[in-house]
N, C-alpha and C positions, 0 to 999 in steps of 0.2 A: 720801463719801470722795473726796479729790482728790489729784492728783499721784501720788507714789510712797508716800504714807502707807499704813501697814499697816491692813488691815481690823480694826476693834476689835470683839471678840466677848465676850459675856457668856454663861457656861455655867451652866445651871440644872438641877439634878438633886438629889433628896433623898438619894441613895446616895453617900456620900463617895468610895468607891472608883471608882464609875462616873464621877462628876464629875471626879475627879482624872485618870482615863484620858483623858477628853475634853480636859482642860486641857493635858496633855502633848502630845496629838496636834495640837491647834490651834497650840500654841506651837512645834511642830517645823517649821511652814511659815514661811518668811521673810516672806511677805506678810500673815500673820495674827498677831494678838496678843490674848491673853485679858486683858481689863481688869477682870474681876470674876467672882465665883462666888456663886451663891445656892442655898440648900437647899430653898426653897419659892417659890411664886408671889408671895407678899407681898414677900419680900426682892427678888425679881426686879423687881417694879414700882418699888420704891424705888430700886434701882440704875440702872434705865433712866432714871428721872427725873433722877438726879444725874450719871450717867456718859455718857448719850447714846451707847451703843454703836451700831455699824452693824448688827450682827446678834445676835439672841438664840438660842442653842441651847436649846430649851425642852422639858423633860420634861413629860409630860401628867399622870400620876398622882402627886401629891405631897400631903403634909399641909398644914394651915393654909390655903393657897390653891392649887388645882390649876392646871395649865398652861393650861387652857381659860379660867378666870376671869382669869388673869394676861394672857393674850393679848388678851382683851377690854379689860382695863384699860390695857394698853400702847397699844392702838389709840385710846384716848381721850386719850392724852397728846399734847401738841403737839411731836412729834418725828418724825424720819425712820427710827427704828429698825425693822428688819424682824424678823419672828419665823419661825424654822425649827423646826418641831415634830419631836421625837424620840419614837418610839413603838415598842412591842414587836411590834404587829401592824399590817400594812399596811391591812387592811380593818376599821377601828375607828370606832365612832360618835363617839369623841372627835376623831378626825382630821377627820371631816366637819364637826363643830361648830367645830373650830379654824380650818378654812378659812373658814367663815362669819364667824368672829370677827375675821378679818383676817390670819391666818397666810399667808405667801408660799409655803408648801409643807411637805412632811413627808418624813422619812426614817425607816426602821426602824433600830433600834439596832445591828443586826448588819451595817449597810451597810459595805462595804470602806472602810478609812481614806481612800484616795485619793478615793473618790466623795464621802465626807462633806466633805472639804476643798473639793472642787470645788463641792459644793452651797452651801457658805458663800459662795464667791466669786460664784456665780450670783445668789444672793439679794442680796448686797451691791451688785451692779450695778443693782439695781432690777428684775430679771427675776423671774418666778415659777419656782421650782425645778421644779414639775411642768409638763410640757407640757400644753397645753389638752386634748389627747386623753386623757391619763391622768387629769386632773382630771374630765373628762366621764364617764369610765367609773366613777370612784368615786362621783360625785354621782348618776349615773343609778341605781346600785345602791341608794342610800339613799332616793331619791325613790320608786323602785318599792316599797320596803318600807314607805313611809309612816312611816319611823322618826322618833322625836323624839330630839333631842340630849340629853346628860346633864342639861341644864338644863330639859328639858321642852318645848323649842321644836320645833314640827312641822317636817318637812322642806319643807313648802310654807308660804309666808307671802304676804300680799297684796303686790302690786307696789308699790314705793315711788313716791311722787308724782313723784320725779325721772325715773322711766321715761317719764312722760308728756311730759317736756321734750325727749325725743329726737325728731329728725326721722324721717321714714319711712326714709331712707337709713341713718341711724344705728341704727335698730332692725334693719335688715337686717344691718348690720355686726356688731352685738351677737350676733345669731343665728348668724352664721358663725363668730365667735370661739368661741361656746359649742359649736359642732360641731367645734372643734379645728383650724380653718384658720389658716394663717400669713398674714402681710400679703401675701405674694406670691400665695397661693392666693385670698385675698379679692379682690385686684385682678383676678385672672383671672375670678373668678366674676361680678364686677360690671363688668367691662370698663373698669377704671381702672388706673392705675399702682400699683405697690407703695407708692410714696411717698404717693400720694393715700389709699390704704387705711390707711397708718400714721397719716396726719393724722386720718382718720375715727375710728380706734381711740383716738387721743389725746383727741379731743373727747368720746367716750363715757366714757372714764376720768374726765375732768374733770367732766362733767355728773353722773355717778353717784357721784362721790367715791370711786372704787375705787382701790386701791393698785396693782393690776397686773391682768394678763389672767386670772389665777386667780380673782380676785374677780368679774370679769365673768362667767365661766362659772358660778360659784355663783349669782350674782344672776339670771342668765337662767333657770336651772332652778328655783330656789326661787320665783320670781315667776310661773312658768308660761308664760313667753314661749317657752321651748323644752320640748318633751315628751320623756321618755325613749323610746328606740326599743324596739319590742316585743322580748321575749326569744324 
């Protein structure tokens, strides 16, 4: 998104009334615009491919193709579209799996309208909706459980080869991101400026092919680089 162009949003939900309500809400904001609707994940992937929206509001449980599979498929497309997952429950194995699949964050469906609109804007800017601390708490819970996602993937997986490409300092930075520290806090921890910390984070994002800090938190935990804190 550039200039004063409205953020282009695709709304995906299998319930027509719910979908319609989200469409009305999003279109009520002057800086947001619904460019399409989909009733299942397969339709969503097709529309993302053709419309290239900035953000997808993605329901999780849908027929034909659920939101988890659709999020993975969108991540495989050569586009900059971000996925914002909508769920009924905030502690949901589907949410954990969606974050692993590339979603930039999640919101529960009863989120106040103003917060949902704000969430779309945050994701459209390229930021992760969840703060790293909130993401960490969610992921730690599932790693402790040893839960598998709905596709059967365990909460822990081997570290990707790209992790080996990180320098020792970059691994330190990844660990601090996973613990929920901001660039300013990372700089203080490592005795460097916030700008230098930001540069390190950008390099880690690039080397690991991660879309945002949320994905770095997921990767750090599922690879075992960072261990959940004892309960």
